[in-house]
gemmi code that builds the backbone of each chain (N, CA, C; Angstrom):
import gemmi

chains = {
    "A": [
        ("MET", (-19.130, 45.568, 38.998), (-18.942, 44.597, 37.833), (-18.845, 45.228, 36.358)),
        ("THR", (-20.265, 46.123, 36.117), (-19.959, 46.925, 34.812), (-19.191, 47.430, 34.709)),
        ("ARG", (-18.038, 47.920, 35.816), (-16.904, 48.515, 34.899), (-16.041, 47.613, 34.717)),
        ("ILE", (-16.106, 46.626, 35.279), (-15.477, 45.524, 34.348), (-15.571, 45.190, 33.404)),
        ("ILE", (-17.687, 45.177, 33.307), (-17.569, 44.836, 31.570), (-17.138, 45.370, 30.551)),
        ("ARG", (-17.282, 46.809, 31.281), (-16.585, 48.568, 30.036), (-15.110, 48.760, 29.941)),
        ("THR", (-14.507, 48.013, 31.047), (-13.418, 47.847, 30.644), (-13.054, 46.830, 29.849)),
        ("ALA", (-13.107, 45.579, 29.951), (-12.231, 44.666, 28.890), (-13.319, 44.826, 27.571)),
        ("VAL", (-14.332, 45.455, 27.157), (-14.547, 45.259, 25.940), (-14.095, 46.642, 25.836)),
        ("PHE", (-13.642, 47.856, 26.287), (-12.892, 48.929, 25.562), (-11.788, 48.197, 25.135)),
        ("ALA", (-11.339, 47.558, 26.396), (-10.301, 46.803, 25.977), (-9.644, 45.856, 24.613)),
        ("LEU", (-11.254, 45.138, 24.121), (-10.767, 44.707, 22.769), (-10.671, 44.967, 21.852)),
        ("SER", (-11.453, 46.284, 22.142), (-11.851, 47.355, 20.988), (-10.475, 47.623, 19.911)),
        ("LEU", (-9.674, 48.069, 21.672), (-8.354, 49.125, 21.055), (-7.747, 47.662, 19.964)),
        ("LEU", (-7.503, 46.303, 20.875), (-7.732, 44.869, 19.808), (-7.500, 45.383, 18.743)),
        ("LEU", (-8.805, 44.604, 18.209), (-9.350, 44.994, 16.893), (-8.786, 45.936, 15.950)),
        ("PRO", (-8.273, 46.769, 15.837), (-7.498, 47.636, 14.387), (-6.298, 47.292, 14.891)),
        ("VAL", (-6.063, 46.848, 15.532), (-4.112, 46.899, 15.701), (-4.030, 44.975, 14.716)),
        ("THR", (-5.327, 44.593, 15.258), (-5.190, 42.709, 14.226), (-5.079, 42.944, 13.591)),
        ("ALA", (-6.651, 44.292, 12.843), (-6.745, 45.070, 11.032), (-5.392, 44.659, 10.874)),
        ("PHE", (-4.706, 45.873, 11.523), (-2.957, 46.117, 10.319), (-2.132, 45.319, 10.182)),
        ("ALA", (-2.000, 44.341, 12.079), (-1.085, 43.467, 11.858), (-1.991, 42.184, 10.192)),
        ("ALA", (-2.338, 42.179, 9.937), (-2.485, 41.012, 8.343), (-1.860, 41.723, 7.774)),
        ("GLN", (-1.043, 40.936, 6.920), (-0.614, 40.849, 5.627), (-1.032, 39.969, 4.328)),
        ("ALA", (-1.213, 41.278, 3.386), (-1.929, 41.259, 1.968), (-0.860, 39.787, 1.366)),
        ("ARG", (-1.909, 39.447, 0.641), (-1.067, 38.311, -0.075), (-2.336, 38.796, -1.880)),
        ("TYR", (-1.104, 38.530, -2.876), (-1.988, 38.367, -3.628), (-1.590, 37.301, -4.876)),
        ("GLN", (-2.594, 36.340, -5.248), (-2.478, 35.526, -6.086), (-1.989, 36.333, -7.827)),
        ("LEU", (-0.925, 36.171, -8.952), (-1.032, 36.317, -9.989), (-0.914, 35.388, -10.966)),
        ("GLN", (-1.818, 35.413, -11.617), (-1.898, 34.465, -13.115), (-0.950, 34.732, -13.159)),
        ("VAL", (-0.252, 33.887, -14.002), (0.899, 34.145, -15.714), (1.075, 33.045, -16.351)),
        ("ASP", (1.179, 33.859, -18.019), (1.216, 33.048, -18.763), (2.690, 32.650, -19.428)),
        ("GLY", (2.860, 31.431, -19.599), (4.143, 31.649, -20.121), (5.137, 30.510, -19.276)),
        ("LEU", (4.916, 30.229, -17.691), (4.904, 29.661, -16.771), (5.271, 28.074, -17.141)),
        ("ALA", (6.160, 27.931, -17.762), (6.857, 26.109, -18.150), (7.379, 26.134, -17.498)),
        ("CYS", (7.884, 26.245, -17.351), (9.366, 25.309, -16.739), (10.349, 26.178, -15.101)),
        ("PRO", (11.127, 25.176, -14.204), (12.456, 26.119, -13.349), (12.396, 27.428, -13.373)),
        ("PHE", (13.549, 27.497, -15.224), (13.945, 28.460, -14.678), (13.356, 30.229, -15.320)),
        ("CYS", (12.086, 29.225, -15.405), (11.046, 30.886, -15.818), (10.666, 31.573, -13.705)),
        ("ALA", (9.807, 29.500, -13.042), (10.338, 30.449, -11.806), (11.136, 30.524, -10.929)),
        ("TYR", (12.179, 30.958, -11.535), (13.519, 31.727, -10.639), (13.354, 32.548, -11.792)),
        ("GLY", (13.159, 33.403, -12.164), (13.498, 34.127, -13.238), (12.162, 35.195, -12.499)),
        ("ILE", (10.590, 34.534, -12.521), (9.929, 35.580, -11.652), (10.100, 35.746, -10.649)),
        ("GLU", (10.509, 35.728, -9.568), (11.302, 35.749, -8.546), (12.593, 35.759, -8.176)),
        ("LYS", (13.140, 36.212, -8.640), (14.628, 37.092, -8.679), (13.717, 38.448, -8.867)),
        ("GLN", (13.151, 38.732, -9.726), (12.083, 39.913, -9.886), (10.888, 40.341, -8.784)),
        ("LEU", (10.816, 39.447, -8.054), (10.092, 39.729, -7.195), (11.207, 40.021, -5.971)),
        ("THR", (11.701, 39.545, -5.883), (12.769, 38.956, -4.312), (13.411, 40.637, -4.058)),
        ("ARG", (13.328, 41.810, -5.798), (14.378, 42.651, -5.192), (12.866, 44.089, -5.780)),
        ("THR", (12.046, 43.150, -4.888), (10.446, 44.080, -4.620), (9.939, 44.462, -3.263)),
        ("ASP", (11.008, 45.643, -3.130), (9.797, 46.153, -1.622), (8.805, 45.585, -0.870)),
        ("GLY", (8.957, 45.389, -0.079), (7.641, 44.802, 1.263), (6.960, 43.057, 0.337)),
        ("VAL", (7.907, 42.362, -0.204), (7.783, 41.191, -0.818), (8.359, 39.986, 0.291)),
        ("LYS", (7.326, 38.944, 1.265), (8.088, 38.706, 2.127), (8.268, 37.175, 1.973)),
        ("ASN", (6.766, 36.402, 1.123), (7.033, 34.957, 0.993), (6.288, 35.053, -0.595)),
        ("ILE", (6.893, 33.666, -1.637), (6.285, 34.322, -2.388), (6.634, 31.952, -2.890)),
        ("GLU", (5.294, 32.046, -3.266), (5.048, 31.119, -3.704), (4.645, 30.436, -5.017)),
        ("ILE", (5.282, 29.552, -5.587), (5.116, 29.716, -7.657), (5.009, 27.936, -7.825)),
        ("ASP", (4.257, 28.012, -8.456), (2.960, 26.879, -8.809), (3.304, 26.873, -10.304)),
        ("ILE", (4.074, 26.421, -10.845), (4.462, 26.078, -12.304), (2.981, 25.129, -13.104)),
        ("ASN", (2.423, 23.878, -12.526), (1.498, 23.300, -13.498), (0.733, 24.541, -13.303)),
        ("ALA", (0.024, 25.304, -12.363), (-1.286, 26.124, -12.500), (-1.209, 27.299, -13.289)),
        ("GLY", (0.367, 27.904, -13.079), (0.646, 28.937, -13.735), (0.350, 29.540, -12.650)),
        ("THR", (0.321, 29.813, -11.138), (0.078, 31.396, -10.593), (1.181, 31.736, -9.454)),
        ("VAL", (1.658, 32.512, -9.379), (2.168, 33.381, -8.487), (1.763, 33.445, -6.895)),
        ("THR", (2.117, 33.256, -5.699), (1.599, 33.911, -4.580), (2.249, 34.481, -4.281)),
        ("VAL", (2.009, 35.588, -3.712), (3.370, 36.153, -3.323), (2.531, 37.074, -1.479)),
        ("THR", (3.344, 36.730, -0.341), (2.694, 37.095, 0.701), (3.423, 38.823, 0.796)),
        ("MET", (2.927, 39.811, 0.986), (3.255, 41.337, 1.410), (3.889, 41.585, 3.143)),
        ("ALA", (4.743, 41.604, 3.488), (5.346, 42.331, 5.000), (4.153, 42.786, 5.576)),
        ("GLU", (4.424, 42.818, 6.057), (2.757, 44.128, 7.029), (2.624, 45.333, 6.874)),
        ("GLY", (1.557, 45.847, 6.142), (2.049, 47.265, 6.123), (1.598, 47.470, 4.627)),
        ("ALA", (2.767, 46.810, 3.658), (3.224, 46.374, 2.483), (1.508, 46.204, 1.647)),
        ("ALA", (1.421, 46.611, 0.464), (0.580, 46.332, -0.369), (1.429, 46.523, -2.180)),
        ("MET", (0.485, 45.539, -2.963), (0.939, 45.623, -3.941), (-0.236, 45.930, -5.272)),
        ("THR", (0.388, 46.939, -6.309), (-0.648, 47.437, -6.759), (-0.828, 46.520, -7.924)),
        ("GLN", (-1.466, 46.633, -9.293), (-1.626, 45.565, -10.154), (-1.334, 46.024, -11.121)),
        ("ALA", (-0.506, 46.827, -11.506), (-0.299, 48.134, -12.290), (1.166, 47.261, -12.239)),
        ("GLN", (2.322, 47.329, -10.538), (2.937, 46.876, -10.277), (3.297, 45.605, -10.415)),
        ("ALA", (2.870, 45.029, -10.090), (2.744, 43.736, -10.169), (2.313, 43.028, -12.143)),
        ("ASP", (1.712, 43.799, -12.919), (2.335, 43.561, -14.240), (3.599, 44.030, -14.452)),
        ("ARG", (4.260, 45.104, -14.232), (5.656, 45.385, -14.554), (6.504, 44.211, -14.105)),
        ("ILE", (6.132, 43.690, -12.910), (7.150, 43.159, -12.474), (7.467, 41.768, -13.250)),
        ("VAL", (6.297, 40.899, -13.990), (6.490, 39.841, -14.379), (6.158, 40.527, -15.628)),
        ("LYS", (5.725, 41.385, -16.747), (6.685, 41.717, -17.834), (8.249, 41.914, -17.919)),
        ("ASP", (8.641, 42.400, -16.593), (10.191, 42.682, -16.544), (10.554, 40.930, -16.101)),
        ("ALA", (10.203, 39.741, -16.011), (10.540, 38.334, -15.919), (10.730, 38.360, -17.481)),
        ("GLY", (9.732, 38.158, -18.245), (9.375, 37.753, -19.974), (8.221, 37.131, -19.915)),
        ("PHE", (7.639, 37.247, -19.110), (5.819, 36.357, -18.426), (4.884, 37.550, -19.211)),
        ("THR", (3.373, 36.933, -19.540), (2.659, 37.559, -19.475), (1.366, 37.784, -17.941)),
        ("LEU", (1.234, 39.087, -17.648), (-0.198, 38.888, -16.237), (-1.235, 38.817, -16.420)),
        ("ARG", (-1.701, 38.087, -16.476), (-2.935, 37.801, -16.978), (-4.556, 37.880, -16.074)),
        ("GLY", (-4.166, 37.270, -14.681), (-5.061, 37.741, -13.427), (-3.958, 38.051, -12.377)),
        ("PHE", (-4.553, 39.258, -11.372), (-4.093, 39.624, -10.430), (-5.050, 39.211, -9.321)),
        ("SER", (-5.054, 39.425, -7.574), (-6.416, 38.950, -6.786), (-5.343, 39.314, -6.069)),
        ("GLU", (-6.988, 39.420, -4.953), (-5.963, 39.432, -3.110), (-7.282, 38.580, -2.583)),
        ("VAL", (-5.958, 37.349, -2.209), (-6.841, 36.253, -1.990), (-6.396, 36.820, 0.304)),
        ("PRO", (-6.994, 35.505, 0.425), (-8.060, 36.308, 2.264), (-6.554, 35.382, 2.952)),
        ("THR", (-6.108, 35.860, 3.909), (-4.678, 35.224, 4.411), (-4.225, 34.181, 4.841)),
        ("GLN", (-3.848, 33.292, 5.041), (-4.083, 31.946, 5.426), (-3.482, 32.580, 7.352)),
        ("ASP", (-4.169, 31.490, 8.107), (-3.866, 31.837, 9.553), (-4.641, 30.525, 10.061)),
    ],
    "B": [
        ("MET", (56.199, 32.576, -16.013), (55.939, 33.367, -13.758), (54.382, 34.067, -14.165)),
        ("MET", (54.645, 34.902, -14.875), (53.452, 35.537, -15.832), (51.861, 35.096, -16.033)),
        ("LYS", (52.356, 34.113, -17.005), (50.768, 33.511, -17.587), (50.682, 32.711, -16.631)),
        ("LYS", (51.304, 31.372, -15.261), (50.630, 30.697, -14.825), (49.962, 31.117, -13.370)),
        ("LEU", (50.474, 32.419, -13.664), (49.215, 33.460, -12.650), (48.409, 34.046, -12.963)),
        ("PHE", (48.360, 34.538, -14.511), (46.965, 34.426, -15.129), (46.141, 32.744, -15.931)),
        ("PHE", (46.674, 31.879, -15.865), (46.098, 30.981, -15.633), (45.069, 30.317, -14.906)),
        ("SER", (45.939, 30.350, -13.510), (45.864, 30.045, -12.262), (44.279, 30.812, -12.191)),
        ("THR", (44.269, 32.558, -12.324), (43.405, 32.919, -11.887), (42.239, 33.089, -12.839)),
        ("PHE", (41.880, 32.901, -14.173), (41.508, 32.567, -14.844), (40.479, 31.018, -14.639)),
        ("MET", (41.478, 30.165, -14.148), (40.943, 28.768, -14.185), (39.293, 29.045, -12.726)),
        ("GLY", (39.874, 29.889, -11.921), (40.053, 29.797, -10.287), (38.163, 30.585, -10.414)),
        ("LEU", (38.497, 31.768, -11.950), (37.167, 32.423, -12.154), (36.239, 31.675, -12.840)),
        ("ALA", (37.036, 30.788, -13.319), (35.805, 29.774, -13.963), (35.177, 28.239, -13.706)),
        ("ALA", (36.264, 28.790, -11.818), (35.884, 27.720, -11.460), (34.634, 28.507, -10.712)),
        ("THR", (34.456, 29.646, -10.583), (33.453, 30.176, -9.559), (32.305, 30.228, -10.446)),
        ("ALA", (32.621, 30.556, -12.090), (32.067, 30.920, -13.090), (30.813, 29.904, -13.080)),
        ("ALA", (31.438, 28.431, -12.320), (30.277, 27.242, -12.544), (30.170, 27.100, -11.723)),
        ("LEU", (30.056, 27.194, -10.266), (29.517, 26.757, -9.491), (28.140, 28.010, -8.769)),
        ("HIS", (28.105, 29.393, -10.081), (26.403, 29.997, -9.809), (26.281, 29.454, -11.366)),
        ("ALA", (26.371, 29.204, -11.742), (26.222, 28.951, -13.013), (24.283, 28.131, -12.704)),
        ("PRO", (23.481, 29.053, -13.092), (22.711, 28.130, -14.158), (21.770, 28.199, -14.530)),
        ("ALA", (21.164, 26.477, -14.505), (21.325, 26.232, -16.031), (20.165, 26.702, -16.646)),
        ("ARG", (20.377, 26.726, -18.220), (19.323, 27.471, -18.419), (18.671, 27.108, -19.569)),
        ("ALA", (17.442, 27.461, -19.337), (15.813, 27.860, -19.322), (15.751, 26.395, -20.328)),
        ("HIS", (14.956, 25.981, -21.520), (14.480, 25.231, -21.841), (14.772, 24.662, -23.800)),
        ("GLY", (16.121, 25.915, -23.626), (17.016, 25.317, -24.798), (16.945, 24.256, -24.746)),
        ("PRO", (17.460, 24.845, -26.695), (18.665, 22.908, -26.574), (19.776, 23.483, -26.420)),
        ("LEU", (20.526, 22.447, -26.395), (22.232, 22.400, -25.672), (23.450, 22.295, -26.709)),
        ("PHE", (22.877, 22.208, -28.053), (23.928, 22.410, -28.803), (24.143, 24.025, -29.943)),
        ("SER", (23.320, 24.426, -30.378), (22.269, 25.249, -30.728), (22.172, 26.697, -29.962)),
        ("PRO", (21.807, 28.128, -30.612), (21.264, 28.920, -29.815), (19.333, 28.955, -29.689)),
        ("ALA", (18.946, 29.258, -28.795), (17.509, 29.286, -28.077), (17.174, 31.345, -28.137)),
        ("PRO", (15.516, 30.375, -28.298), (15.066, 32.134, -28.234), (15.083, 32.505, -26.751)),
        ("GLU", (15.348, 31.859, -25.790), (15.197, 32.370, -24.879), (15.770, 33.582, -24.507)),
        ("THR", (15.414, 34.702, -23.574), (16.078, 35.488, -23.681), (16.090, 35.810, -21.750)),
        ("ILE", (17.532, 36.134, -20.890), (17.085, 35.913, -19.312), (16.157, 37.524, -19.353)),
        ("PHE", (15.550, 37.069, -17.484), (15.122, 38.657, -17.476), (15.882, 40.086, -17.261)),
        ("LYS", (15.205, 40.799, -17.281), (15.517, 42.295, -16.424), (16.467, 42.008, -15.736)),
        ("GLY", (17.779, 42.473, -16.366), (18.549, 42.588, -14.688), (19.368, 41.256, -13.975)),
        ("GLY", (18.976, 40.217, -14.673), (19.171, 39.149, -14.836), (20.801, 39.113, -15.100)),
        ("THR", (21.880, 38.354, -14.397), (23.275, 37.662, -14.805), (23.148, 36.118, -14.725)),
        ("GLU", (23.985, 35.670, -16.087), (24.418, 34.274, -15.840), (25.342, 33.897, -16.719)),
        ("LEU", (25.815, 33.632, -15.221), (27.324, 33.249, -16.015), (27.767, 30.849, -16.738)),
        ("THR", (28.418, 30.738, -16.974), (27.665, 29.238, -17.888), (29.638, 28.933, -18.066)),
        ("LEU", (30.305, 28.786, -18.106), (31.644, 27.632, -17.489), (31.795, 26.389, -18.642)),
        ("GLY", (32.673, 26.654, -20.522), (32.452, 25.851, -20.972), (33.223, 25.247, -21.437)),
        ("LEU", (33.847, 24.079, -22.014), (34.894, 23.057, -21.875), (34.533, 22.054, -22.991)),
        ("HIS", (35.553, 22.835, -23.498), (35.756, 21.685, -24.847), (37.348, 21.184, -25.322)),
        ("THR", (37.834, 20.057, -25.889), (38.445, 19.564, -26.322), (38.358, 19.263, -27.916)),
        ("GLU", (39.673, 19.152, -28.978), (39.973, 18.573, -30.148), (40.665, 17.868, -30.335)),
        ("GLU", (41.123, 17.063, -30.661), (42.289, 16.885, -31.320), (42.661, 16.415, -32.721)),
        ("ALA", (43.212, 17.014, -33.946), (43.681, 15.948, -34.893), (44.724, 15.509, -35.578)),
        ("THR", (44.368, 14.827, -36.203), (45.388, 13.814, -37.065), (45.385, 14.250, -38.629)),
        ("GLY", (47.209, 14.722, -38.821), (47.115, 15.018, -40.343), (48.081, 13.967, -41.236)),
        ("THR", (48.726, 13.743, -41.606), (49.300, 13.109, -42.480), (51.015, 12.922, -41.966)),
        ("SER", (51.044, 13.967, -40.525), (52.436, 14.166, -40.204), (52.244, 14.799, -38.770)),
        ("GLU", (51.316, 15.289, -38.703), (51.152, 16.051, -37.502), (50.153, 15.640, -36.794)),
        ("HIS", (50.120, 15.743, -35.131), (49.002, 15.815, -34.547), (48.997, 17.149, -33.857)),
        ("GLU", (47.292, 17.067, -33.310), (46.939, 18.304, -32.826), (46.470, 18.170, -31.830)),
        ("THR", (46.412, 18.652, -30.672), (45.377, 18.356, -29.393), (44.855, 19.818, -28.911)),
        ("GLU", (43.867, 20.536, -28.393), (43.334, 21.682, -28.361), (42.565, 21.569, -27.281)),
        ("TYR", (42.766, 22.307, -26.013), (41.734, 22.350, -25.358), (41.676, 23.922, -24.425)),
        ("ASP", (40.236, 24.345, -24.889), (39.620, 25.153, -24.891), (38.524, 25.134, -23.560)),
        ("VAL", (38.343, 26.881, -22.244), (38.190, 26.910, -21.186), (37.683, 27.794, -21.204)),
        ("THR", (36.106, 28.277, -21.994), (35.554, 29.275, -22.039), (34.567, 29.863, -20.644)),
        ("VAL", (34.372, 31.155, -20.304), (33.709, 31.274, -19.263), (32.510, 32.817, -20.127)),
        ("GLU", (31.914, 32.346, -20.173), (30.677, 33.187, -20.714), (29.478, 33.908, -19.598)),
        ("ALA", (29.513, 35.265, -19.454), (28.543, 35.981, -19.074), (27.375, 35.982, -19.698)),
        ("VAL", (25.739, 36.855, -19.369), (25.386, 37.428, -20.182), (24.447, 38.247, -18.818)),
        ("TYR", (24.079, 39.043, -19.298), (23.253, 40.430, -18.691), (21.910, 40.807, -18.769)),
        ("GLY", (20.649, 40.484, -19.138), (19.278, 41.394, -19.401), (19.158, 42.442, -18.783)),
        ("LEU", (19.309, 42.889, -20.634), (19.273, 44.979, -20.470), (17.930, 44.718, -20.038)),
        ("THR", (17.407, 43.916, -20.915), (15.176, 44.026, -20.722), (14.973, 43.011, -20.596)),
        ("ALA", (13.701, 42.223, -21.026), (12.848, 40.858, -20.676), (13.527, 40.450, -22.095)),
        ("ASP", (13.991, 41.476, -22.860), (13.453, 41.202, -24.373), (14.629, 40.956, -25.371)),
        ("TRP", (15.980, 41.399, -24.354), (17.505, 41.655, -25.136), (18.250, 41.726, -24.148)),
        ("GLU", (19.380, 40.753, -24.530), (20.780, 39.840, -23.355), (22.168, 40.563, -24.268)),
        ("ALA", (22.631, 40.971, -24.062), (23.847, 41.217, -23.663), (24.798, 40.420, -23.260)),
        ("GLY", (25.518, 39.948, -24.380), (26.992, 38.746, -23.494), (28.518, 38.630, -24.175)),
        ("VAL", (29.134, 38.002, -23.178), (30.747, 38.591, -23.741), (31.143, 36.421, -23.101)),
        ("GLU", (32.318, 36.184, -24.489), (32.813, 35.372, -23.842), (34.368, 35.273, -24.122)),
        ("VAL", (34.691, 34.183, -23.319), (36.151, 34.862, -23.072), (36.711, 33.956, -22.545)),
        ("PRO", (37.288, 33.068, -23.371), (38.082, 31.608, -23.855), (39.379, 31.324, -23.513)),
        ("TYR", (39.999, 30.923, -23.048), (41.169, 30.660, -22.603), (41.625, 29.388, -23.486)),
        ("THR", (42.722, 29.565, -24.686), (42.976, 27.874, -24.762), (44.739, 27.758, -25.227)),
        ("LYS", (44.425, 26.433, -25.475), (45.501, 25.389, -24.891), (46.137, 24.422, -25.742)),
        ("ARG", (46.845, 25.026, -27.344), (46.685, 24.261, -28.252), (47.949, 23.132, -28.367)),
        ("ASP", (48.992, 22.529, -28.050), (49.776, 21.533, -28.787), (50.401, 20.530, -29.707)),
        ("LEU", (50.911, 21.373, -30.516), (51.246, 20.730, -31.649), (52.451, 19.722, -31.533)),
        ("ASP", (52.364, 18.701, -32.047), (53.060, 17.458, -31.988), (54.280, 17.695, -33.059)),
        ("GLY", (55.705, 17.898, -32.566), (56.856, 18.508, -33.396), (57.052, 19.740, -33.268)),
        ("GLY", (56.043, 20.442, -32.711), (55.610, 22.062, -33.507), (55.484, 22.536, -32.411)),
        ("GLY", (55.814, 22.766, -30.890), (55.341, 23.331, -29.812), (54.032, 23.262, -29.646)),
        ("ASP", (54.029, 24.274, -28.354), (52.747, 24.399, -28.163), (52.367, 26.017, -27.318)),
        ("ALA", (51.312, 26.295, -26.877), (50.929, 28.020, -26.737), (49.728, 27.967, -25.642)),
        ("ASN", (49.456, 28.662, -26.061), (48.611, 29.255, -24.224), (48.592, 30.002, -24.161)),
        ("GLY", (47.062, 30.691, -23.952), (46.691, 31.992, -23.543), (45.308, 31.936, -24.291)),
        ("ILE", (44.786, 33.734, -23.745), (43.790, 33.755, -24.219), (43.253, 34.221, -26.090)),
        ("GLY", (41.740, 32.891, -26.028), (41.319, 32.965, -27.250), (40.640, 34.430, -28.064)),
        ("ASP", (40.142, 33.999, -28.858), (39.433, 35.134, -29.721), (37.867, 35.742, -28.977)),
        ("ILE", (37.853, 36.385, -28.251), (36.761, 36.708, -27.756), (35.196, 36.872, -27.762)),
        ("THR", (34.351, 36.940, -27.353), (33.241, 36.840, -28.727), (32.120, 37.903, -28.014)),
        ("LEU", (31.700, 38.817, -28.351), (30.493, 39.857, -27.924), (29.419, 38.710, -28.355)),
        ("ASP", (28.751, 39.078, -28.072), (26.858, 39.267, -28.183), (25.758, 39.146, -28.062)),
        ("THR", (24.847, 39.706, -28.582), (23.571, 40.308, -28.470), (22.368, 39.130, -28.822)),
        ("LYS", (20.919, 39.612, -27.902), (19.859, 38.666, -28.770), (18.901, 39.642, -28.574)),
        ("TYR", (18.178, 39.349, -29.033), (17.336, 40.715, -29.295), (15.240, 39.603, -29.428)),
        ("GLN", (15.261, 39.330, -28.567), (14.195, 39.091, -28.914), (12.835, 39.587, -29.585)),
        ("PHE", (12.316, 40.094, -30.893), (11.111, 40.429, -31.085), (9.786, 39.886, -31.033)),
        ("TRP", (9.792, 39.302, -31.411), (8.391, 38.130, -31.483), (8.231, 37.130, -29.999)),
        ("GLY", (6.899, 37.291, -29.317), (6.893, 36.260, -28.588), (5.504, 36.219, -27.929)),
        ("ARG", (5.162, 35.234, -27.250), (3.298, 34.762, -27.067), (3.685, 33.812, -26.344)),
        ("ASN", (2.872, 34.272, -24.644), (2.364, 33.467, -23.620), (1.320, 33.290, -23.020)),
        ("LEU", (1.718, 31.982, -23.480), (0.447, 31.030, -23.456), (0.519, 30.566, -20.982)),
        ("PRO", (-0.498, 29.809, -21.485), (-1.404, 29.272, -19.942), (0.368, 27.883, -20.120)),
        ("GLY", (1.562, 27.763, -19.663), (2.085, 26.688, -19.944), (2.663, 26.342, -21.101)),
        ("ALA", (3.162, 27.508, -21.923), (3.685, 27.739, -22.630), (4.085, 28.992, -23.444)),
        ("GLN", (5.091, 28.792, -24.080), (5.695, 30.506, -24.067), (6.021, 29.664, -26.323)),
        ("TYR", (5.932, 30.784, -26.920), (6.479, 31.050, -28.089), (7.623, 32.407, -28.571)),
        ("LYS", (8.800, 32.236, -29.397), (9.147, 33.074, -29.364), (10.072, 33.422, -30.162)),
        ("ALA", (10.323, 33.831, -31.191), (11.672, 34.251, -31.923), (13.008, 35.089, -31.444)),
        ("SER", (13.786, 34.954, -31.796), (14.350, 36.083, -31.351), (15.762, 36.017, -32.237)),
        ("ALA", (16.321, 37.329, -32.805), (18.235, 37.838, -33.542), (18.887, 37.398, -32.819)),
        ("LEU", (20.096, 36.892, -33.766), (21.231, 36.976, -32.706), (22.969, 36.621, -33.610)),
        ("LEU", (22.901, 37.942, -32.826), (23.943, 38.895, -33.472), (25.571, 38.408, -32.453)),
        ("LYS", (26.540, 38.318, -33.223), (28.165, 37.687, -32.532), (29.334, 37.791, -33.353)),
        ("VAL", (29.955, 38.502, -32.577), (31.038, 38.716, -32.801), (32.245, 38.273, -32.814)),
        ("LYS", (32.906, 38.114, -32.940), (34.343, 37.432, -32.779), (35.727, 38.298, -33.320)),
        ("LEU", (36.053, 38.642, -32.144), (37.384, 39.885, -31.946), (38.793, 38.896, -32.272)),
        ("PRO", (39.666, 39.355, -33.088), (41.231, 39.440, -32.937), (41.862, 38.777, -31.488)),
        ("THR", (41.645, 38.574, -30.894), (42.090, 39.039, -29.667), (43.500, 38.128, -28.966)),
        ("GLY", (43.200, 36.671, -29.830), (44.030, 35.362, -30.020), (45.374, 35.929, -30.078)),
        ("ASP", (46.282, 35.245, -29.981), (47.855, 35.552, -30.187), (47.995, 34.743, -32.103)),
        ("ASP", (48.241, 35.273, -32.763), (48.294, 35.048, -33.807), (49.105, 34.590, -34.823)),
        ("ASP", (50.157, 34.797, -34.001), (51.503, 34.119, -34.231), (52.383, 33.059, -35.095)),
        ("SER", (52.806, 33.222, -36.472), (52.179, 31.881, -37.667), (53.289, 31.672, -37.356)),
        ("HIS", (54.590, 31.651, -36.266), (55.277, 31.046, -36.299), (54.981, 29.575, -35.183)),
        ("ARG", (54.511, 29.215, -34.934), (54.189, 27.915, -33.800), (52.457, 28.083, -33.599)),
        ("PRO", (52.020, 27.186, -32.870), (50.088, 27.128, -32.243), (49.956, 27.966, -32.272)),
        ("THR", (48.482, 28.715, -32.834), (48.230, 29.883, -32.360), (47.381, 29.970, -31.382)),
        ("THR", (46.530, 30.692, -30.333), (45.337, 30.552, -30.089), (44.096, 32.353, -30.281)),
        ("GLY", (44.111, 31.884, -31.540), (43.671, 32.707, -32.350), (43.541, 33.071, -33.774)),
        ("ARG", (42.695, 33.425, -34.549), (42.472, 33.643, -35.585), (42.876, 34.379, -36.477)),
        ("GLY", (43.349, 35.088, -35.847), (43.832, 36.728, -36.159), (42.917, 37.390, -37.054)),
        ("SER", (41.742, 36.953, -36.925), (40.431, 38.183, -37.905), (39.252, 37.923, -36.672)),
        ("SER", (38.480, 39.389, -37.510), (37.427, 39.258, -36.867), (36.555, 37.578, -37.894)),
        ("SER", (35.025, 37.518, -36.447), (34.004, 37.506, -37.968), (32.668, 37.809, -37.079)),
        ("PHE", (31.442, 37.541, -38.142), (30.336, 37.576, -37.246), (29.248, 37.187, -37.387)),
        ("ILE", (28.668, 36.821, -36.841), (27.776, 35.121, -37.139), (25.848, 35.259, -36.960)),
        ("THR", (25.060, 35.831, -37.682), (23.373, 36.123, -37.033), (22.722, 35.493, -37.206)),
        ("SER", (22.042, 35.397, -36.810), (21.087, 34.289, -36.508), (19.600, 34.548, -36.156)),
        ("GLU", (18.580, 33.887, -36.817), (17.108, 34.159, -36.374), (16.472, 33.009, -35.536)),
        ("GLN", (16.029, 32.800, -34.403), (15.788, 31.079, -33.947), (14.203, 31.908, -33.304)),
    ],
}
model = gemmi.Model(1)
for chain_id, residues in chains.items():
    chain = gemmi.Chain(chain_id)
    for i, (resn, *xyz) in enumerate(residues, 1):
        res = gemmi.Residue()
        res.name, res.seqid = resn, gemmi.SeqId(i, " ")
        for name, pos in zip(("N", "CA", "C"), xyz):
            atom = gemmi.Atom()
            atom.name, atom.element = name, gemmi.Element(name[0])
            atom.pos, atom.b_iso = gemmi.Position(*pos), 0.0
            res.add_atom(atom)
        chain.add_residue(res)
    model.add_chain(chain)
structure = gemmi.Structure()
structure.add_model(model)
structure.setup_entities()
């Protein structure tokens, strides 16, 4: 019985790091200047050209862009700043948000 | 024959451009806007213009199909080219068609301020119209036969 429990605990301990690596990083970018759907189009184009970006959600009214990265990929604030600037906007805030499960 | 082929090709390209042309931002429809396209962005626009003029002894009709391509060099600086295909009919004076005067333009946004949900921008625009159209004076022409410059601040 003890052996079964030990094996089960060991198996679970192996699964934990796998779950941690499988998580996809999500970031919320607070963008100034987002005023119309064309603005959203421009910033979306810039983000889709970025390696590792899997999904983009843009809320024009809130001025936020939520970016979900592919597994193992990450985004830095400097990278986000460059992307937003190339699209013609200003990055006001950058934060990592909990993944949606 | 060559002109017919050229016209068909041009119309085909124009139709392709129309299918892929995104609506330009929040600028005015009939005057230049200060917005510039994003870095690396491209925009194709198809324009159609017709004009009729009646003088004391003659009547003239002009049709222009224009394809405009714009490229974003940076987020603040864009360059473009405008190629018109012109057809002019002059009652009693023949007709002409072909490439009109090609326009090269560039726009630079020298000031901008982004706020939550709003943008304030100021740009300078330079347009150069080249004398690429036919300016044969014995029939209706498709070009002016001279260069012209347009500068503007928005």
